[in-house]
C-alpha positions in Angstrom: 15.7 22.9 0.9 12.3 21.4 0.5 11.1 18.1 -0.7 11.1 18.7 -5.0 14.8 20.4 -4.3 16.6 17.5 -2.5 14.5 14.9 -4.7 16.1 16.4 -7.9 19.4 16.7 -6.4 19.1 13.0 -5.2 18.2 12.2 -8.6 21.1 13.7 -10.0 23.7 11.5 -7.3 20.8 8.1 -8.5 22.2 9.0 -12.2 26.1 9.6 -11.0 25.8 6.0 -8.8 24.1 4.1 -12.1 26.8 5.2 -14.1 29.8 4.4 -11.9 28.0 1.3 -11.5 27.0 1.4 -7.5 24.0 -0.5 -7.2 24.1 -0.5 -3.4 23.8 4.2 -3.6 21.5 3.8 -6.0 19.1 1.3 -4.3 19.7 3.2 -1.6 19.1 6.4 -3.8 15.8 5.2 -5.8 14.4 4.1 -1.8 15.2 7.8 -0.9 12.9 9.7 -3.6 10.3 7.3 -3.0 10.3 8.3 0.8 10.0 11.9 -0.1 7.0 10.9 -2.8 5.4 9.3 -0.4 5.3 11.7 2.6 4.1 14.6 0.2 0.9 12.2 -0.8 -2.0 13.3 0.1 -4.3 11.6 2.4 -6.9 9.5 0.1 -10.7 10.9 0.3 -13.8 8.6 2.4 -16.1 9.2 -0.3 -14.5 8.2 -3.1 -17.2 5.8 -4.5 -19.1 7.8 -6.6 -18.4 7.4 -10.4 -16.7 9.8 -12.7 -16.2 10.3 -16.1 -12.6 9.6 -17.6 -10.5 12.6 -17.5 -12.5 14.4 -15.1 -10.0 16.1 -12.9 -12.7 16.9 -10.4 -10.3 14.0 -8.5 -7.0 15.6 -9.2 -5.4 17.1 -5.8 -2.0 19.0 -5.7 0.6 16.8 -3.4 1.5 18.4 0.2 4.4 20.8 -0.3 7.5 19.4 1.9 9.1 22.2 4.1 12.5 22.4 4.9 12.4 20.7 8.9 9.9 18.0 7.0 12.6 17.1 4.5 15.4 16.5 7.5 13.2 14.8 9.5 12.1 12.5 7.4 15.8 12.0 6.4 16.3 11.8 10.0 14.1 9.2 10.1 15.7 7.1 8.0 18.8 7.1 9.7 17.6 6.3 12.9 15.3 3.0 11.3 19.0 1.9 9.1 20.8 2.4 12.7 18.1 0.5 15.2 18.2 -2.6 12.8 22.1 -2.5 12.4 22.0 -2.8 16.2 19.1 -5.8 16.1 21.4 -7.2 13.2 25.0 -7.0 15.4 23.5 -8.9 18.1 21.7 -11.8 15.9 25.1 -12.3 15.2 24.6 -10.1 11.6 28.0 -8.3 11.1 27.3 -8.2 7.1 24.1 -6.1 7.8 24.7 -4.1 10.5 27.8 -2.8 8.3 25.3 -2.5 5.3 22.8 -0.6 7.5 24.9 1.7 8.7 26.8 2.4 5.3 23.2 3.7 4.3 22.9 5.4 7.3 26.0 7.4 6.5 25.2 8.1 2.5 22.0 9.5 4.2 24.0 12.1 6.1 25.0 13.3 3.7 21.5 14.5 2.5 21.4 16.1 6.4 22.3 20.1 6.6 
């Protein structure tokens, strides 16, 4: 599933999490949707110093279209970052934070196919 489809699934899950008052899951889903949005952003133009009239569409560009492999790679990276941070927290004796991050990683894996 591409990024657009995945974000739609996540938004549906976000709505369900909000209705169930699962605040941690809702926060994580918002974070994942934002990560996908950021990955779709087009790098800025180097020469954007010229002035444009209000509403001039010449500065508009289409967002990147992330395919299945790109979305899976992004999700895998999110899982790995959380597991790595959990390991660091565990080494510092912060089991509560490590457990939270491992739980987040587990939730993200539901979107990995």
